[in-house]
N, C-alpha and C positions, 0 to 999 in steps of 0.2 A: 131619714137620711141626714147624715152629718153636714154641718155647714162649717167650712174652714176658711181661714184667711190665707194670704199668699205664702205664709210661713208654716202652714199646716196646723196652726192653733185653732182649736174649736171655738166657734162663735155661737153663743146661745140665742141672742136676740139681735140680729143684724139690723141696722138702721137703713131701710131700703130707700129713704129719701136722700141719703148721702152716698150710697153705693149700689152695686148691682150684684145679682147672683147669676152664675153660669155653671153648667155641668162640668165636672172634672172627674178624674180618677185619682185616688190617693191610696197610700199604704194604710192598711187597717191599723187601728189603734191596738197596741200590744203585740203586733206581729214581731216575731223573733227571726232574725236572719239565720239560715241553716248553719252557718259557720260561726255564729255569735259575734260577728264583726259587722258594724254598720256598713252598708254598701249601697250601690245604686241599682242593683238588680235583686228582685225578690221573687219568691215562688208565685205562680199565677193566682193561687187562692189567697194571697196576702193583700190583694188589691180590692178596693170597693169604690162604688160610685158615691160621689159627694157633690155638694154645691160649693162653689168658690165665691166668697164674698170679697169684692174688690171696690175700694174707694179711689176714684180718680184723683190724681194730683191736680193742683190748680191749672197747670199747663195743659194736662189732658182734658180737663173740663172745658177750658177755653177753646181747645182744638175741636172738641165735639160740638160746641155751640157754633163755631165757624163752619164746620162741615154741614150742620143743619141749615144754617143761613145760606150757604152756597147751594145746597140741594133745593131749597125753596126758590131761590133766584133762578136756577136752571129750569125748574118746573114752570115758573111764571114766564120765562122766555119761550119755552116750548108752547105754552098756551097762546101767547101772543103771536107766535109764528103760525100756528094752526088757524087762528082767527084771521090773520092777514091773508093766508092762502085761500080761505073760504071767501073772503071779501073780493079778492082778485078773480076767483072763479065766478062769483056772482056778476062782477062787472063785465066779464067777457061772455057771459051767458051760458057757461058750461057748469057742469056739476062734477065734483071730485068724488 
């Protein structure tokens, strides 16, 4: 399966520590439009599955780190709420 960048250029050895791969559909290499004019619509058999290699911009990378941090904080708050609920249930002698 081919690996391409966002411009459709083939990537032989992507650096997975710097970017990510995701499935995509691309026009096959060497496909010729039926009317010999480059266009945005091709025949169904002119498409193939490929992997898209994308390297995030510094801003995108910072946003991803922030989303991860926010998700961790939300999970920690949820665990704390569950522990508090269990503690209150123990104090009143009931079980949840």
